C-alpha positions in Angstrom: 397.4 -16.2 171.8 398.3 -13.4 173.6 396.7 -14.2 176.7 394.8 -17.3 178.8 391.0 -17.6 179.3 391.5 -20.3 182.4 391.7 -18.0 185.2 390.1 -15.2 183.4 386.5 -16.1 182.0 383.5 -17.8 183.5 381.5 -19.9 181.1 377.8 -20.1 182.2 374.4 -20.7 180.8 372.6 -17.8 179.3 370.1 -16.1 181.2 367.1 -14.8 179.3 366.4 -12.1 182.0 369.9 -10.6 182.0 371.7 -11.4 179.0 369.7 -11.1 176.1 370.1 -7.3 175.5 374.2 -7.5 176.2 374.2 -11.0 173.8 372.4 -9.2 170.8 375.0 -6.3 171.1 377.8 -8.6 171.1 376.3 -10.7 168.2 376.2 -7.4 166.2 379.3 -6.4 167.0 380.5 -9.5 165.8 379.2 -8.6 161.8 381.0 -9.5 159.0 382.6 -6.7 157.1 384.0 -6.8 153.8 385.9 -4.8 151.1 383.2 -2.5 149.9 382.7 -1.2 153.5 379.6 -3.2 153.9 378.3 -5.9 156.5 375.8 -8.1 157.4 374.3 -9.6 160.7 371.3 -11.6 162.1 369.0 -9.5 163.6 367.6 -12.4 166.1 364.2 -10.1 166.9 364.8 -10.2 170.1 365.4 -13.9 170.8 369.1 -15.1 170.8 367.6 -18.8 171.3 365.5 -18.9 168.1 367.7 -21.1 166.2 367.9 -23.7 169.0 364.5 -23.9 170.1 363.3 -26.3 167.7 365.0 -28.7 169.6 363.9 -30.1 173.2 367.0 -30.4 174.5 368.8 -27.0 174.0 371.1 -24.8 175.4 373.1 -21.2 175.1 376.3 -20.6 176.7 377.6 -17.4 177.5 381.7 -16.2 178.5 382.0 -13.8 181.0 385.1 -11.9 182.0 385.8 -12.4 185.8 387.0 -8.7 186.5 384.2 -6.7 185.6 381.4 -9.2 184.4 381.3 -8.3 180.8 380.1 -10.8 178.2 382.8 -11.5 175.6 381.4 -14.8 174.0 378.8 -17.3 173.0 377.7 -20.3 171.6 374.9 -22.6 171.4 374.4 -26.5 171.1 371.2 -29.0 170.9 370.5 -32.4 170.5 369.1 -34.0 167.4 368.9 -38.0 166.5 369.8 -39.1 163.3 370.0 -42.1 160.9 372.1 -43.0 158.5 372.1 -44.9 154.5 374.2 -47.6 155.9 371.8 -48.7 158.5 373.3 -47.2 161.8 371.8 -44.1 163.8 373.4 -42.0 166.4 372.5 -39.4 169.0 374.2 -35.8 167.6 375.1 -32.9 169.2 374.8 -29.9 166.8 376.9 -26.6 167.5 375.4 -23.2 166.4 376.5 -19.5 166.6 379.6 -19.8 168.1 380.5 -15.6 168.7 383.9 -13.9 170.3 384.1 -10.3 170.8 386.0 -8.9 168.0 388.4 -7.5 171.0 389.0 -10.6 173.1 390.0 -12.9 170.4 393.0 -14.7 170.4 392.7 -15.2 173.9 391.5 -18.7 174.1 387.8 -17.5 175.2 386.5 -19.7 171.7 388.1 -23.0 172.4 386.8 -22.6 176.4 383.5 -22.4 175.0 383.9 -25.1 172.5 385.0 -27.4 175.2 382.2 -26.5 177.4 379.6 -27.0 175.0 380.8 -30.1 174.0 381.0 -31.4 177.6 377.4 -30.3 178.1 376.1 -32.2 174.8 378.0 -35.5 176.3 376.1 -35.2 179.6 372.9 -35.3 177.0 374.1 -38.4 175.5 375.7 -37.1 172.2 378.0 -39.6 170.6 379.5 -37.1 168.3 379.4 -33.1 168.0 378.5 -31.6 164.5 379.3 -28.2 163.0 379.5 -26.0 160.0 382.0 -23.6 158.8 382.8 -21.7 155.7 385.6 -23.7 153.3 387.6 -20.5 153.1 387.2 -19.7 156.7 390.7 -20.6 157.9 391.0 -19.3 161.3 387.5 -21.5 162.4 388.6 -24.8 160.6 392.0 -23.9 162.5 390.2 -23.8 165.8 388.1 -26.8 165.2 390.8 -29.7 163.3 394.0 -28.4 165.2 392.7 -27.2 168.5 389.3 -29.5 168.7 390.1 -32.3 166.7 387.3 -32.1 164.2 387.5 -34.2 161.1 385.8 -33.2 157.4 382.4 -35.2 157.6 381.0 -33.4 154.3 381.6 -30.9 151.6 378.6 -29.0 150.6 377.1 -26.1 148.1 375.2 -23.5 149.2 373.1 -21.7 146.1 371.8 -18.3 146.6 369.7 -16.6 144.6 367.7 -13.0 144.6 364.2 -13.5 144.5 363.4 -11.5 141.2 360.0 -9.3 140.6 358.4 -10.3 138.3 359.3 -13.8 137.7 359.2 -14.0 133.7 359.5 -18.0 133.3 355.8 -19.1 133.7 355.3 -23.1 135.0 355.4 -25.0 131.6 352.2 -26.3 130.6 353.5 -29.7 130.7 354.7 -29.3 134.7 352.4 -29.8 137.3 353.4 -28.6 140.9 351.0 -30.3 143.8 350.9 -29.9 147.5 350.9 -32.5 149.3 349.3 -33.2 152.4 351.2 -33.3 155.6 350.6 -37.1 155.8 351.6 -37.8 152.2 354.9 -35.7 152.8 355.6 -37.7 156.1 354.9 -40.8 154.3 357.1 -40.2 151.2 359.9 -38.5 153.2 360.4 -41.3 155.5 360.6 -43.9 152.3 362.9 -41.8 150.8 365.5 -40.6 153.0 366.8 -44.3 154.2 369.0 -43.3 150.7 370.3 -40.5 152.0 373.9 -40.6 154.0 372.7 -39.0 157.3 369.3 -37.3 157.5 367.3 -36.6 161.0 364.9 -39.3 162.4 362.4 -36.5 163.0 361.2 -35.4 159.5 357.7 -35.4 161.0 358.7 -32.9 163.6 360.4 -30.4 160.7 357.3 -31.2 158.4 354.8 -29.7 161.2 356.9 -26.7 162.1 355.1 -23.4 161.8 358.1 -22.4 159.7 357.7 -24.9 157.1 355.2 -23.6 154.4 354.7 -27.2 153.1 355.8 -30.0 150.4 355.4 -30.2 147.4 355.8 -32.6 143.9 356.5 -31.3 140.7 356.1 -33.6 137.9 354.8 -34.0 133.9 351.5 -34.1 133.5 351.6 -36.5 131.0 353.5 -39.2 132.8 351.1 -38.9 135.8 352.0 -38.7 139.7 351.6 -42.0 142.3 348.5 -42.0 144.2 349.6 -41.5 148.0 346.0 -42.0 149.3 345.9 -46.1 148.1 347.6 -49.0 149.6 348.0 -52.2 147.8 348.1 -55.2 150.2 350.9 -53.1 152.2 353.1 -53.0 149.5 355.4 -50.1 148.7 353.0 -47.8 146.5 355.7 -45.4 145.8 357.6 -48.1 143.4 355.2 -48.0 141.3 356.2 -44.7 139.6 358.0 -44.8 136.7 358.2 -41.0 135.5 360.3 -38.2 136.3 359.4 -36.1 139.7 361.0 -34.1 142.3 359.7 -33.5 146.1 360.6 -30.4 148.2 359.7 -28.4 151.1 360.1 -24.8 151.8 360.7 -23.1 154.9 360.4 -19.5 156.0 363.3 -18.2 158.1 361.6 -14.6 158.1 359.2 -15.7 161.0 362.6 -16.7 162.7 365.2 -14.1 162.1 366.4 -11.2 159.9 369.4 -10.7 157.6 370.4 -7.1 158.5 373.0 -5.0 156.0 375.1 -1.8 157.0 378.0 0.4 156.2 380.8 -1.5 158.2 382.8 0.6 160.8 386.1 1.7 158.4 388.5 -0.1 161.1 386.4 -3.5 161.7 388.1 -6.5 159.9 387.0 -9.2 158.3 386.9 -12.3 160.7 384.5 -14.9 162.3 384.8 -17.6 164.6 381.9 -19.9 163.2 380.6 -18.2 160.1 377.1 -20.0 159.3 375.4 -19.9 156.1 373.3 -17.0 156.6 376.7 -14.9 157.3 378.2 -16.0 154.6 375.7 -14.8 151.8 377.1 -11.2 151.5 380.5 -12.1 150.3 379.7 -13.7 147.0 375.7 -12.4 146.5 374.9 -9.9 144.1 372.2 -7.8 145.6 369.5 -6.4 144.0 369.3 -2.9 144.2 365.9 -2.5 146.4 368.0 -4.5 149.3 368.9 -1.3 151.1 371.5 -0.5 153.9 369.9 -0.4 157.0 366.9 -3.0 155.4 366.5 -6.0 157.6 365.1 -9.0 154.7 364.6 -12.7 155.2 364.9 -15.6 153.1 362.8 -18.8 151.7 365.1 -22.2 152.3 364.3 -25.2 150.1 365.0 -28.8 151.6 364.3 -32.3 151.4 364.9 -31.8 147.7 364.6 -35.0 146.0 364.3 -36.3 142.6 364.0 -39.2 140.5 363.8 -39.7 137.1 365.6 -38.6 133.4 364.5 -35.3 133.1 365.3 -33.6 136.3 366.5 -30.4 134.9 363.3 -29.2 133.6 361.4 -30.0 136.7 364.5 -28.2 139.2 363.9 -25.1 137.2 360.2 -25.2 138.0 360.9 -25.6 141.3 363.0 -22.6 141.6 360.8 -20.2 139.6 357.6 -21.7 141.8 359.9 -20.9 145.2 360.9 -17.4 143.6 356.9 -17.0 143.3 355.8 -18.2 146.6 358.9 -15.4 148.1 357.4 -12.3 146.4 354.2 -13.1 148.6 355.9 -13.6 151.6 356.7 -10.7 154.0 360.5 -9.6 154.0 361.7 -12.1 152.0 364.6 -11.5 149.3 366.3 -14.6 148.8 365.9 -18.2 147.9 368.9 -20.8 149.3 369.0 -24.3 149.2 372.0 -26.5 150.1 373.3 -29.6 148.7 376.2 -32.1 149.1 378.6 -32.7 146.6 377.2 -36.1 145.7 373.6 -35.2 145.9 372.3 -36.5 142.3 370.6 -33.0 141.9 373.5 -30.6 142.6 374.2 -30.5 138.7 370.2 -30.2 138.2 370.5 -26.7 139.8 369.4 -24.1 137.6 372.4 -22.3 136.0 371.4 -18.1 136.6 373.3 -15.1 135.9 372.1 -14.3 139.3 373.2 -17.3 141.1 375.7 -17.7 143.8 377.8 -20.3 145.1 379.0 -21.0 148.9 381.1 -23.9 149.7 380.1 -25.4 153.1 382.1 -27.6 155.3 380.5 -29.7 157.9 383.2 -30.9 160.7 382.4 -34.0 163.2 384.0 -35.2 166.5 383.5 -38.5 168.5 382.8 -37.9 172.0 382.6 -41.6 173.4 384.9 -44.5 172.4 383.1 -47.0 170.3 383.5 -50.9 170.9 382.6 -51.6 167.2 384.8 -49.6 165.3 382.7 -50.9 162.4 379.7 -48.9 163.0 381.9 -45.6 163.8 380.5 -42.5 162.2 383.7 -41.4 161.2 385.7 -44.3 159.6 382.9 -44.3 156.7 384.9 -41.3 154.8 383.0 -38.0 153.9 379.4 -38.0 153.4 378.4 -37.0 149.8 374.5 -36.8 150.2 373.1 -35.7 153.1 369.7 -34.0 154.1 370.1 -30.5 155.5 368.0 -29.7 158.2 366.3 -26.3 158.0 366.3 -25.7 161.6 370.2 -25.4 161.7 370.4 -23.2 158.5 
């Protein structure tokens, strides 16, 4: 660290009236370059808070130089409630979108932003803080683990595939995909999420968001599907099915933000303080020719994927093709993404395609309070392998 941010930088809350344009420029300057001379950045479409507005409790903090009032860093935080497969529930503070100006790095600004957003989340009742970064991002890993005392909570894989046009693989006649009514989807998810190591407790809120295009179930017609409209003496009707089936939902990021590809400045190096999933795509993605320079595009995110039965491979291929066909009709949608924990039973059934790319993602967590009952502490459970990836944080 060549200088200290302690007496040179003020961390304050974001002011939409005065900071929006400056923050947008700052984040564009923090875009990611590559050896191919290409970079990718997020176009927030004029709303720097678009990723955290889904949460009632959220904040955006900026770092401002005291000497000239220049904004040189930004971070976002929000509060959520999660349940766990071992019966406990927690208030979690999520940290998103940490950025530091390339010309002001190694001054402790990132650390000061992290400390400030953690303090805000603690005041709002967070028991833990949570964040994500790419497995190979050494700078971020060092900041989080060595300086901020975070520990590895979960390891995941992000699957990325361009939307191909036209889709040659039609849905097999023996496989059906049926859209569920919102109440059916909520009922089924609440019944099945309890088997996840960690999941959001407000699944009903997620499914009712305008960016959620719907929930579908994929199954073999000859095996049938359960009737979610009937109940028998209050018993769990989902236990009746013996067939193979997959439930999934789709989130449309195109309405909130887009990705933008452009040629990098020849002297700009590849560096990111916090690399979020959508910013990692370029390094491994086999982009189609039609996604040209200077173009903005979005993606559809498959979330809440859960399957049961012995023939899940065929169903998962149909799910992926269904999402691709749907994406062809969504303006500016060029990619299909999903993210699964390493121990998720469905990870081995993701279709193997030559255009499919994979990104290793790591979730980190930190306890903000001391726990009287250590047996109930989340971080003592070891790595969580089968988690629900919340589309609001992607």
